[in-house]
Structures are given as C-alpha cells and as structure tokens.
C-alpha positions in Angstrom: -2.7 27.7 6.2 -1.1 25.4 8.9 2.6 24.7 8.9 2.0 21.0 7.9 -0.2 21.9 5.0 2.2 24.6 3.9 5.0 22.0 4.0 2.9 19.6 1.8 2.2 22.3 -0.7 5.9 23.2 -0.8 6.9 19.5 -1.3 4.4 19.2 -4.2 5.7 22.3 -5.9 9.2 20.9 -5.6 8.1 17.5 -7.0 6.4 19.2 -9.9 9.6 21.2 -10.6 11.6 18.0 -10.6 9.2 16.4 -13.0 9.7 19.3 -15.4 13.4 18.6 -15.3 12.8 14.9 -15.8 10.8 15.7 -18.9 14.0 17.3 -20.2 16.0 14.1 -19.5 17.5 15.2 -16.2 18.7 12.0 -14.5 19.6 13.7 -11.3 16.1 15.1 -10.9 14.7 11.7 -11.5 17.0 10.1 -8.9 15.8 12.7 -6.4 12.1 11.9 -7.1 12.9 8.2 -6.6 14.8 8.9 -3.4 11.8 10.9 -2.1 9.1 8.5 -2.9 10.5 5.0 -3.3 9.8 4.0 0.4 6.1 4.9 0.1 5.7 3.2 -3.3 7.5 0.0 -2.2 5.6 -0.1 1.1 2.2 0.4 -0.6 2.9 -2.3 -3.2 4.2 -4.7 -0.5 1.0 -4.2 1.6 -1.2 -4.6 -1.5 0.6 -7.8 -2.8 2.0 -9.2 0.5 5.3 -10.0 -1.1 8.3 -7.7 -0.4 10.5 -9.1 -3.2 7.6 -8.5 -5.7 7.2 -5.0 -4.3 10.7 -4.1 -5.4 10.1 -5.3 -8.9 6.7 -3.5 -9.2 8.2 -0.3 -7.7 10.9 -0.3 -10.4 8.2 -0.6 -13.0 6.3 2.3 -11.4 9.4 4.6 -11.6 10.2 3.4 -15.1 6.7 4.4 -16.2 7.2 7.7 -14.4 10.3 8.4 -16.4 8.7 7.5 -19.7 5.6 9.6 -19.1 7.4 12.7 -17.7 7.0 14.6 -21.0 3.2 14.0 -20.8 2.8 14.9 -17.2 0.5 17.9 -16.4 0.4 19.2 -12.8 -3.4 19.3 -12.8 -3.3 17.3 -9.5 -0.7 16.6 -6.8 2.4 14.8 -8.0 1.7 12.0 -5.5 -1.7 11.5 -7.0 -0.1 10.9 -10.4 2.5 8.6 -8.9 0.1 6.5 -6.9 -2.3 6.3 -9.9 0.6 4.6 -11.8 1.2 2.4 -8.7 -2.5 1.5 -8.6 -2.6 0.5 -12.2 0.4 -1.8 -12.0 -0.7 -3.4 -8.7 -4.2 -4.1 -10.0 -2.7 -5.5 -13.2 -0.5 -7.8 -11.1 -3.4 -9.0 -9.0 -5.4 -9.8 -12.1 -2.5 -11.6 -13.6 -2.1 -13.7 -10.5 -5.8 -14.4 -10.4 -5.7 -15.7 -14.0 -2.7 -17.9 -13.3 -4.2 -19.2 -10.1 -1.0 -18.5 -8.1 -0.7 -19.5 -4.4 -3.8 -18.5 -2.4 -3.7 -16.2 0.6 -4.6 -19.1 2.8 -1.5 -21.0 1.6 0.6 -17.9 2.1 -0.6 -17.6 5.6 0.2 -21.3 6.3 3.7 -20.9 4.9 4.2 -17.8 7.1 3.0 -19.5 10.3 5.4 -22.4 9.7 8.3 -20.0 9.1 7.2 -17.9 12.1 7.1 -20.8 14.5 10.7 -21.7 13.5 12.1 -18.2 13.8 10.0 -17.1 16.9 10.4 -20.3 18.9 12.6 -18.7 21.6 11.0 -15.2 21.5 9.0 -13.8 24.4 5.2 -14.6 24.2 4.3 -10.9 24.1 6.6 -10.3 21.1 5.2 -13.4 19.4 1.6 -12.3 19.9 2.3 -8.8 18.7 3.9 -10.2 15.5 1.0 -12.6 15.0 -1.5 -9.7 15.4 0.3 -7.6 12.9 0.4 -10.5 10.5 -3.3 -11.0 11.0 -3.9 -7.3 10.2 -1.8 -7.5 7.1 -3.4 -10.7 6.0 -6.9 -9.3 6.6 -6.0 -6.2 4.5 -4.7 -8.4 1.6 -8.0 -10.3 1.7 -10.0 -7.2 0.8 -11.2 -6.4 -2.8 -8.6 -4.3 -4.7 -10.2 -0.9 -4.3 -11.0 -1.4 -0.7 -7.5 -2.6 0.0 -5.9 0.3 -1.8 -8.1 2.8 0.0 -7.2 1.3 3.4 -3.4 1.3 2.6 -3.4 4.9 1.3 -5.5 6.1 4.2 -3.9 4.1 7.0 -0.3 4.1 6.0 0.2 7.0 3.6 -2.2 9.3 5.6 -3.8 10.5 2.3 -6.9 12.7 2.5 -10.2 11.3 1.1 -10.0 13.7 -1.9 -6.6 12.4 -3.0 -7.6 8.8 -2.6 -10.6 9.5 -4.7 -8.4 10.8 -7.5 -6.0 7.9 -7.3 -8.9 5.4 -7.5 -10.9 7.3 -10.0 -14.0 7.4 -7.8 -15.9 10.0 -5.8 -15.1 11.0 -2.2 -18.4 9.5 -1.0 -17.4 6.2 -2.8 -14.0 6.3 -1.0 -15.8 6.6 2.4 -18.1 3.8 1.4 -15.2 1.6 0.4 -13.4 2.3 3.7 -16.5 1.6 5.8 -17.0 -1.8 4.1 -13.3 -2.5 4.5 -13.3 -1.7 8.2 -16.3 -3.9 8.7 -14.5 -6.8 7.0 -11.3 -6.2 8.9 -13.1 -6.0 12.2 -14.8 -9.4 11.5 -11.5 -10.9 10.4 -9.6 -9.7 13.5 -12.4 -10.8 15.8 -12.1 -14.3 14.3 -8.3 -14.2 14.8 -8.6 -13.1 18.4 -11.2 -15.7 19.0 -8.8 -18.4 17.8 -5.9 -17.1 20.0 -5.5 -19.3 23.1 -4.5 -16.2 25.1 -8.0 -14.9 24.6 -9.8 -18.1 25.5 -8.5 -18.4 29.0 -11.4 -16.6 30.5 -14.0 -18.6 28.5 
C-alpha cells in the first residue's frame, strides 16, 4: 500500500470513529467532522449551484442531516461516500426546486457576472482578466451540464475521487460514471471552444 493510500485509509478510519461518537451525541466529535470536511462540501455545492451564499446554506443542511442520521450510519462504505451522497441528494433537490420555480437562468447569471466583472476588473491587467474570464467560462460550462454529469465532473476534477467512489455517491456503475464523464468532457470542450472563438484575443490571427 502506498503512503497516500495508507493516509486515506487512516483518515477514513478516524472519520468512522468520530461518527460513532457523534451517534452518542458527542458535539466535539461532530465539530471535528465539520472542520475536516466543510471546505470540500461547500466547494462542491458552490460549483454545482454556482452561488457561494447558497452553498453555505446547503452545506449547513448537509451537516445537520449528518448529525441527525449518525445513529443510523453503518461504515459499509467510506465516510466521504456517505457524506457526499447526502450532499448529492440536497443539491439535486435544490436544482429541481429551482427548475420548478423558474429561477434566474444560467444565461442571465452569466450576463450579471460579466457586468459585475467589467466594473471590478476595469483596471486589471489583460492577462489577469482573460484568466478570470476563462475560469468563469469553465465554471459556467460545468453548471450547464445535466446534474449527474456535473456532479461526476466536480467530484473527479476538484475532489479527486476515484471512479468507484463516484459510482457509489451517484448510485450508478463505474462504467456509467466513465460514460457520464466522457459526455461531460465532450460538452465542456464544445462550450470552451465556443468561448475561445468569441474572445477577441483569439481572433487576431483570423
């Protein structure tokens, strides 16, 4: 076993031990779990929903559910699998709720961001502006993916999860995860090519 894999196994055993204490009502153990994993949960939710303020609220709900379900938790899979399955459920519920209510579209969010960016970035170096725009384009393209594709990309790209764990979080097979990622990468490549084609810096040689 490599040093890194040994470290991950050790971390998981520690998480499982903390969850056993949480099941007994140990608030200090719960706070330790939150401290360990809140950054990953908030980051994942923010990338899924595209709204940092919403991400804080959803993350709080994730950990509230974790606290309430601690007594039912069985370490049949990694703790992070359990945690991100809760995260997935709440994120998917939120995207469905927004869809039903017809909240602000991604295109409208993009337009709002560009207006804000132009004001804030007016005096910034061109290179910095272009890098920020490219990162925004990547984030926007990811948010335009279907829910499962988007979650698979976020967990793989940002959380560095192995295919097997992503499969458990999403409740699909490993081959289905690879298929979702392939389709997602194809869509992202098309979206980014479209963005780069619209960028004046990339049209100088036309």
